[in-house]
N, C-alpha and C positions, 0 to 999 in steps of 0.2 A: 388478630391473628399475634403474637410474638412473636419477636426474632427468634428469639430461643427456642422457642416450639413450633417454628419453618426450621430451623435450624437443625434439630434435636431428629425430627421427621427427615429431612435429608441424608443427616448422618447414619439412619437406618435403616434406607433405601439404599446409600452406597453397601451398606456392609450386610446390609440382602446379596447385592448384588456381588461383591468379594467374595464371602459364606456360598453362592453358586457357584462362582469359579473354580473355587477350592474341591469341591467337591467335583466340578468334573474336568477340571484339571488334575489334582492331583499330586501327578507328578508329571515328567517331560520323558520320560522313559517307559509311561506306561503303554503296556501293549505294543509291543516294539517285538518284531519276529526274530527268531534264530540268524545271525548275523547282522543284526542291526543295531545300533546304536547313534544315541540324540550326541548331536553337536556340540559341544554346551566350552571349547572352548579354540579363540584362532590369536594363535601367539606369534611376533614376529620377535626373533635376538639376533644379534650382531650390524642391529643399524643405530650409527655412529653421526654419519654425512649425510646422508640421504634425507629424503623427507618423511619423516616415520608416518606422517598423518595422510599423502595421497599413496604411500604404499598400504596402510590399513585397507584403503578401499577399494582395494583390488582383491581382500581377502574372500572367497567366494566358496560355498555359499554362507553367508551372514548367519550367526547362532540367537536365536531367540530371545528376546528380549526375557528378564528374567528377574521377579522379585526376590528383592537378596535372603537369603537363608532358609527361602519356604520349598526355591527348588522347582516352581512356581511362574508359568505366564499368564498373562491377562490373554498375550493373542493367540495361545493358541487351546485355551480353557474355551474359551469365544467360537473356536473353530469349531470345538468339538462339540463345544452345542450344537453347533446349526449343520455338525454331521450326523447326531444324534437323529436326526428327521430328518436326514436327506440319503431317497432312494431313487439313486439315477439312471434303475432299470427303468422306473415308472415315465421320466424325465425324456429317456431314449424313444418307449414307448408313444406316447404323447408328439412327440416330435415325428415320430413317423405318419403316424394318423394325419398330424398334420399337413406332412409330406406327402399322403396322400389324397387327399382334400385338395390339394396344391394343382396337383396334376391333374386329376379331376375335370377342374376349373379350367386350364389351359389347354386340356383338349376339347373341351366347350367352345374355347374361343376361338381354336386354329377353324373347327365345323360350324361354327353359329354365333350370331353375335350376343353378347351377355348384356342383361341388364345393368342398369346403373348399382343395383345393389350389388350385386353377383364382383364389378369389378371393385367394388370396395372392398367385398369380403376375399377378393385374393390379395389386395395391400397390407392387409388385416392379418391372413394369414400368415403373409411373406415375410413381415417382421415378428409374428409370433413363433416360426422358425427360427429368425436369426436370434431371437432373445434363448429359448432351448437351448439351442448350439452354446451357447452364452454360458448358462447355466449349465449344462453338462460338462462343461469343460473347467469350470471355474468355482461348480458350486452355489448355494443359497448366497443370501444378502451374509449373514452371519456369518456364511465360512469365507467369504470373500473378504468379509469386514477384518476378522482375525488372520490369523495365516496357519498353517500345519506344525507339524516340529522337524524339523530340520534334522535330516537326518545325516552321517558320514557318508558321504560319493567320494570314491577313489578317482574319477574323474574331474570334476571336480578340483582337488587336489593339484594333479598332475598339473591343469589346466591354469590354475591359482600360482605354481610356480614357475610356468612359462612367462606369465603376464609379471610378476615382480622382476623375473629374470632380464624381460624386455626394456621395463621399466627402466631396471637401471643402464642398463648397456644407452638408452635414449638420453641420459643425462649423464654422459660421461664415463661412469661407472664401467667403463670396458673389460676391466679382469677380474669381475663380482662373479661368486660363484652362488648359487640357491639349493638348498638341501629344506631338506621336509621330514619329519619324525612322526609317525602315529602312535597315540599310547589310549588304549582302550582298559577300563574299567569299571566294571557293573555298570555296563550298558549306556556308559558317556565315553565320549570320545575328545582326544584332550590335541589338536592338532598345533605343534608348533615349525614356524617355517625357520632354517639355520641359512643365515645369511653373511657373506665373505664381500665385503664391499669395495678391499682394496684401494688405490688412490683416484680420486676425480680426476680427469683431464682435463688441464685447462686450455685456455685460446690462447692462444702465440702470437695471431696474428691474421688479422684478414684482409685482404687486396680486391680489388674489381676489376674484369679484365671486356674491355669494350673499348671499342675504336670512338663512340657518339661522345663528345666533348661536351655537348648541352645535357645530356642523361650525370657525365662525370663531375659537373659542376654542382645539377642537382642535387645529389650523392651529397658532397664535400658539403655543401650548403647546410646539410640536413644532419651531416654525423652525429653530434651530441645529440641526436632523436634514437642511431642506433641502436637498438636490441643485441646487436652481437659488438664485446668491447673487449679488447686482450687483459688477459688478467682475470677475468669471468668463466666460472664452472662454464663446460660446455653441455648444451641443451639443444633436444633436437625440437621442442616447442618454442624454442629462442630464433632458429632457424624458419619455421613455419610461420612465427609473426612479424620476421623481418621481410619475408616474402612480401606479408600479406599489407604491411608499411611501403616497402619500393614504388608495391604497383599504384598502390594510394597516392602516393607524390607524384608518379610519374603521370599519373590520370588528372589529375588536381592539376597540371602546368602542361597543359595541350597535347601530351600524347594517349590519344581517343582509344590508336589500335591497340596500343600495351596491353599485354595482360599477364600474367606469372609464371604462367607457360615459358615465357621468355627467359625466364631468369631458372639457373642449375648452379647448386651447392656443393662444392668439391670438398671433402674433408682429410686431411692427410696428418696421420696419425703418431707422433715420435712415441716410441715404446719406451727409451730410455727418459729419456724430459718428461713425457706423463703431461704432454703436451697435442695440440690439434695445431692445424695452421687451417683458414679458412679461405677457398677461393670460390668468390661471387661472380660465375660469370654468364652475363648477359648477351644471348644470342641472338644475330640477326632476322631481321624480318622474312618471309617468304616470299612476302610483294613487292617488295620496297630493298635499296642496299642500305638504308638506316631508317629507324623509327623517327617519324618525323611528329613535327607539333603542329596543330590541327587545330585552325581558326573557324568564328561564324560568318556563315557569307550570305543567313536567310534564317528568318526565323515567321514561322507559320503556324497560326492558332486557329482550332476548329472545334466548333460546340456545335455535336453531329442533332439532328434533327432525331428525337424518340421513334422514328418511322423510316421506310422508304416514303409514304406519303406525304411527305413534306419536305423531301429533297428540292422543292423548286420555291422555298420560304426560307432562301438564304439570303442574307445581308454580309458584303461585303465593305471594312472599311480598313483606315493604316493608321497607328499609331505607334509616334517614339521609333521606328521601324520594325515594329510587329505587323503582318500580315495578318489579319483578322476574321475568319467566317462565323458568323452569328447564326443560329439557327434564330430566325427575327430578331426583330432589334431590338434585343431583352438583355441585354450586360451592356455595363460600364466597359472602355478598352482604359482608361484610366488605370482603375481598380485590380483587373486584370494585371497591366503592363506593370503596376508597382509589387505581383505578386512573383515576376516572373524575374529572376536574380543574374539572369546571364544575356547581355546586350548583342545585338549585331556587330562583327566585328573586333569581336572580343577572344579572346582565347580560352579555349573549351576545358572545363572546370567541372569536375566529376561531383565531387561535391554541393554544386554553386545546381548544380541538374535535381541534384537527389532533395537538395533545400525546395529548388521552386517546385518540384511536385509537391513537396508536404505542406508549404504556404498556398497552394493553391488548393490543395485537399482540404487546408484550414477552413474556408470559405463556407463551406457545409453546401453549395450548390452544384456542384457534381457528383456525377453516381462516380465516377470512375476519372484517371487523369494521368495517361500515357503519355512519357515524351519519346521519341524515337530521334534517329540521326541518318543522313543519308549524306552518301560521302562522292565526291569529283576533287580528285587531286586533293590536295590540302587544306579542300573546304569543307565546313560541312552546314549543312540544311536542318534545321531544327524543327521538328514537326511535335506539336503538343496537341492529343484528339482527348476532349471531353465528349461528354455527354449531361443532360441537364437531371437533375434527380429532383425527383414530387416536388410539385410546389408548393404542399401541403402533405404535410407528417401529422400524425394523432399519436401520442405514446401515451400506453397508462401501465401504469404501476400497483399489484400491489405487495406487500410485504410486512416484513414486523423492522422495527426502530426502538432503540430507545436512547436513553440521554441522562434519567434517572439509576432509576429503581428495576424496575422491571417489563419487559419487554413489549409492547405493545401493536396493534395489525395500523396501516396507512395506504391510503391509494392515493396516488397523486395520477396527473392528465396533465398535457405538456400539445397545445397546439402551434405547430412551430407553419410560415407565410413564407416561404424563402424569395429572394429579391421583390420584395415587397414595391421599393422605389425604383426598381432597376439599376440600382447599383449595387448586387450584394447585401442588400440590408435583409436582416429577418424579424419579422416582427412574430414574437412570442405570446403564447397567453399560457399560465399554469392554475394549475389550483390542484390544493394537498387538502385534505382532510384526517388525521391522528388521533390516538387512542394509545394512552403509556400510562405505565405506574409510577408515581412521583409520592416522596415521601411529603406530606403536608407539612406546611411551613408552622404547622401548631400541634401539631401530634405525632409521635413516632410510627402512627400505620402507613400504608401503602395503598393511595387511594388513586383514582381516577384522573388524568389530563385528559384533556379534549383540545385541539387544535387544528383549526381553518385557517388557508390563509388562500387568496387570490392575488396574482398580480400581472400585468401585461408591461413586456418591453419592446422596444425598436433595436434592433444593435447593428451597429455600422460598422460595414471591414474597416474601420481605419481612424484617427485622429478628428474631432470634430473640432478645430484649429481657428478658429476666423482668422481672417491676414496675413493666411499662412501657406499657400496653395504650392509649396513647392512639400512640401508634409505628406502627400501620400506616396511619391517617387523615395525620400527617404528615409523613411522609415517602415516601410511596405512590407521588408524584410523579417521585420520583431513581431507581425501577425499583430495587428496593433487592433483593437475591440476598442467601441465606446459606447457602452449601454446609459439608455435612459428606460428609465421604469418606475410605477404607478404600481402602489398595491395594499390590500388591507388584509390585516391581519387579527385575527379571536382566538385566546386563550381564558381557558375554563379551568383554571384550578382547584383544588379543595377551598381554598382562602379568597380565591378572590376571582373577579372575571376581567381582565384586559383588552383593550380594541387598540390599534393603532391604524392610522393613513400616511403611508414614506411615501417616499420618493424618490426618485435616486438618481445620478449623472455619474458613472463610472469608466476610466479609461484602464483598459489592460495590454497589457505587450509582454512579450518572451524572448530574450536572447536566440542566436541563432541553432544552438547546441539543444534550448528549453531547459538549460542546468537554471537558470532564475527565470523566475515567474515573477511579473509587477501589478501592481493594481494599484490608483489613487483614483477612493471617492470623493470629488471636488464636491459633491454637493450631496447629503445624506439627512434627509428634512424626516419629523415625524412627530405628526400629533395624537398622542397619550391618552386614553383618558382610561379609568377604570370603574366604572357602572356599578361595580357590584363589590363591597366588604363583607364578608361573613363579623359575626358580631365578637364572635371571639377574634379572632385577626385585627378588628376595629378596634378594641378594651389593648389590645396588646401593639398598639401601635400608638393612642391616646396614652397610656403608661409612659411607655419607652421618650415619648415629648414631655408629658410633666417630667422627662427626669433630664431633660437637656439634649433629646437626640431627637432629633426631625426628622427621621427615616420617614414619618407620618408622610411629608412634601413630596416625595419620590412617588407619591399616592394618588394626589391632585392631576385633577386636566394638565397634560404638558405638553408645551413645545420643544423639541428637541431636534437641535442641527446640531454637524459636525463636517470635519473635514477627517480624514485618514489615508492612510499611507499601507500598504504592504508588503513588503519583498520575500518569496520563497524561494530556497537557494538549497535546490537537490544533487547530493552528491552520489553519482554512481547509481541512480535510478532507484533510491530511498523507495521502497512501500511495495517492488518485488523483490522479495526475499527469497534469494536465490544462496549462491555459494560465493559472493564476495563481502566484501565489507560496503554497507552506504550510510549516507545519515541524512539529513536535513534540520538547517535551521529557518523558521519561522518571525520574521521582525518585522512589529508591527508599531505604530505612531499614530494616533488622533486626538484632535483638538477638535475639544467640543463646544459650540456658541461662541464662535471666534468674532461671528460679524456683532456680536452680540459688544465688542470691546467698541462700535464707530455709533452705537446709539445708547439714548441715554436710557437703562430701564430700573425699575424701583426692583431691589435687593428682596426675596422671597421671605414670605413673612405668614401671620398667622391671616392677614386679610387678601393672600394674592388669591388669584381665583385660576389664572392658567400660570404655572411653575416653567420658569426660566429657568436653563443651566449652563454653567459654564466648568469645564474640566478639559484636563489635559493628561494622555494616557500612555504608556507605553507596554510592550510586553516583547518578550524572548521567548522563545521556546525551541529547542535542540531534540536532536533526537541521533542514534547513534544506534547501528545493526549490524553485530561484527558475527560471524561462525564460525564455531569453533572446529567444527568438520560436519559431515553430512549431513548426522543426526543432531549435532548439538550446536545451539546459537547463545550470545548474550546481545542485550538489549538494554540499553535507559534511556533515561531523558531527565532533561533538565528544566526547568520551567521558570521566567521568571515575570514579575508584570506590578506597574504599580500605576495610581491614578489621582490625580491630587482635584477637587473640587476648587474653583476660585470664584472672584465678584460674585456675581448675583446669585449663584448655587447655596450659598451661606451655607458652608462647609457638605453639602450633599450630597450626591451622586444620584442621577438616574437610576432607576432599581438594577436594566443590567447593563449597567455598564460597570458597576462590581464586581469582585472575584470572591470566590467561592471555594473553597478547598474541601477534600472529602468526598466519596464516589468510586464510582466503579473506575472514570479514569483519572481518579486520580490520588489520595491518600487513600485506599481500600478499607482500612481497618476501622474508618467513619463511615456511618450515612452522610449520603449527597448532602455537600451545602452543610455542615453540622461541626466542622472541626473548626476551632478556632473562638475568635481571632486572640492572638497570642495567647497565654494563661488566662485569658480569662472563667469565671465559673460558671460551666452551664447551671443547671435547675436540677435538685436533686430529686430523685425517683421514691418511690414508697419504702424502700429499702436502704436509703440513706444512700446509695451508689447516684452517678451519674446518669443521666437519660438521654441527653443532650437534645429536645426537645423543637428546638426552634431550627431556622436556617441564620445562615452568620456570615451578612455579608461584609465585606473588610476592605481595604486602599490598595493593599499589599499582597502580594502572595511569593515565594519560594517553596519548589516543588522538585525533587526527586523521585525516580523512578526507574529500578532493576530488575531486570530479570534475566532468569537463565531459563532456557528454554530448550525442549527435549522432544522430539519422535517417538513415542514409544510404539505404535505398530498400529499400521495400515495408515484411517485415518488421526487416530489417537495422540496428542503429544499432550506432554505438562509444562508445569512450570511451577517455580523457586521466584517466589519476587520479596524484596526490600522496598517500603516506601516509606521514605524523607520529607517534610516537610511543615507549614503552617501557613497562615493568611494573619494582616496585622491594620491597626488603621495607623493614620497619622495625625501624629500627635494624639493628647489624650481625652480619653471617651470616661465623661463621667458615671456613663449608665454601664461600661465593661471594664470594669480595674483591670490593670494589666493589659487591655487589646493593645495597644498603642507597641508599635515600633522601636525599639531601644539597641544598640551597640552593643552595650555593655550586656545585654542578657537574651538577645531574640536567638543565639545560638544554644540557650539552656530551652529556649521553647520550642524546640521542631517536635514534632510528633512522628512517632516511629511504626510502624505496621510490616507483619509480616505476614507471608503467606502460600498456602500450596494451591494451584487452578490446574485445571483438566479445559485440553479446547479440543474441539471437534471441528478441523479440517476439511472441508468438502470441495476444496478448492473455490466455488461461489459463493458457500457461505461457508462462518466461523463462530461455531456456538464458544460462548467460555465462561466458564466456569471459576469463581475466585472465592477460595474460603480464607479469610485474613481475621489476624487477631492484633488488638494493643500490645506491642511494648515497650513504650513511652509516649505515656500521657501528659501531656503540659498541662491542663487542667487541674492538677493535682497538685498538693503542695511540696515545692521543693523538698526533696529527701525520699516522696514519694512516689515519684513519676515514674517509676518502674514498675509494670503492673503486670511482668509477664508473668510472672510465676503466683501469679493469681489462679493459673494452669496446671492442675495436677491429674490422678488417675481419677481421684474424686465427682473432680470439676474439669471435664474436658473441654471444655470452650468457656473456662474462666466464671466471671465474673456476669451476672445477666448487663449485656450490652457490648463487652467485651469482644466476642468474635462477630462478623460481618459477615454473607453471602451474599455474593453480586453476581447477576445475572450477567451477561455483556454478550452484545453481537460485534464479531472482529475485535481485533488485539486492539488492548488500551492506548497504543500507542505503535 
């Protein structure tokens, strides 16, 4: 089936849904009763210095999202469709019937014992009752997906006005006034909030009242980090944040018993100068003359048995000032000590206690980790309580995955054997089988790709570094892991079958705040075979070889080894898309065949039986997420990569090490792996148009993806996107003129695609539909690369192959 037919079919389906929504929607004001009005607009006036975005978030109730000019809301249309066949009386009747059945079963339970079948029935009926109560209150699935018409609510307007006034007062606008006006017209209501801000009060001075010199010293040392500064506009949130900061500061410097309840802030207003003076008062404790610094006098580490019957199987030990009590002799004191980041005799630090709890949990050996303290004078006894996790853990997963074109089912299973060598090691077996839709390398169609992988690995909770015994304690706080892995992978694509045996030795660690994560693959060894190649694909490889392109060597039996390193820097928890900007930078560097530099290996040639490769590879991937408000965000991605073969490779990379442009997570207006390289020309189709029939491996890639995302209603989000980029080869490619990267023309060869997307965000799953069209096609001759004008009312999707429909799971970046 051609891509045009698929797009046409999809567009007809979308048009049908739109018409259906219009037929049910008609107008937001439909079926409103007398004196009822649809809330069409909330407007703020008079906001000049206050944060208008945060004030807008206070406007309640929110107006319905509407399609411009049509006066129709998709969310309301969906709600009305669901409401048309929802009968609350029938739901209530079902609930009452189930409640009567439950009452009967419970009465029988009191007078007589129930059968196992009746006990299960009680659970089922109870769950059904709760489900019906929820349905009775919130409607059926369609009603919960959509939303009802937002009606004018005078009580909500008054509440909003009070909230705006409270916000302004808490942010230094002590003399502000808030009023509102409601205008109604043809069952539509327009609410305007009139705000007189007045001048914001500024902080004139801050002073601290306490006779505790140690606290005064700490506050003075951290004065630069204070959130209260002279000349800054007064804000209640700053006082709240400063109270939390001071509490954290003191607890991290020995003041174990200190809490923020001992902090009191008094604000004195000067109505003439429009300033405030803030007094930070630290109250004395009720249990002592002053707040004291506590030190650790004793540390106890107890691994509790799974039940009391094993209470007599305790083993006691002492190591590095920690008294251990184990359930059997099953754990390494050295490993556990390396993850406890406080020591006997040290000053109490809450951040080190929290980090120790996290590091011990990262070992994946215990069900829970609790740390408590007993006090005696100024001394603390730290008690660490844990309980062993199940020694064996079997995890099964069934779901959908997608890498290129269409999603496919996968099944994976993992078996973990914890504490395998009694040193915190984890023995892990993994199996995965999947089926996906991928674009064939020799055809425009979408075919099945079958993958199977099996691996076995041992994860050591430390760096395996010979002759360096102190590394365990020194690096324990960085959650170090060493993974030794062997595995087998099988891939069956439309044009070839590929197998690989691999072995890996990898080190991973992270910074204390988990902001930076590092991985070093000290050895990544692969033996790859391609036992089956289709005649059509074989002819293409031979044809390329006759033209001087030895890509065929990538499909010879190959020995591939590499050393690589990766660093992921995460700013503000990128990936947890909430209400603050966040970003992520991934840096990757790889050296392939490095050890071959010290051996005498023949260069790959026609006589080669087992190919060897040498290469250098570098990639930098930066992603940024910026929320505009609660419903709108802007996100972008910049990706650069370069790989260069050398030595025995004879100009060829292993196929998996090439870069490919195009696809659902790349330049979306091109099919997966079909863009570029450079301005090289793909083959012509039957109508003279480019049909991009082959995968296009390249040695360099530059990509930029920009997205505007907006929540429409309920689970539905939309996106407008612009993708810019291309791939190139380094050096002249005789088989693909224009494919090589050159500084004097590469900017003219940047492909541009744009489009619109619909996303369904169910928290646990994000389904993504993107419709992208080519705007600038670098394969066209210079002067003819602007192809967006091929789209018209007669040809809404342009020429054949210009518009591409992408289905994906999750965000593209």
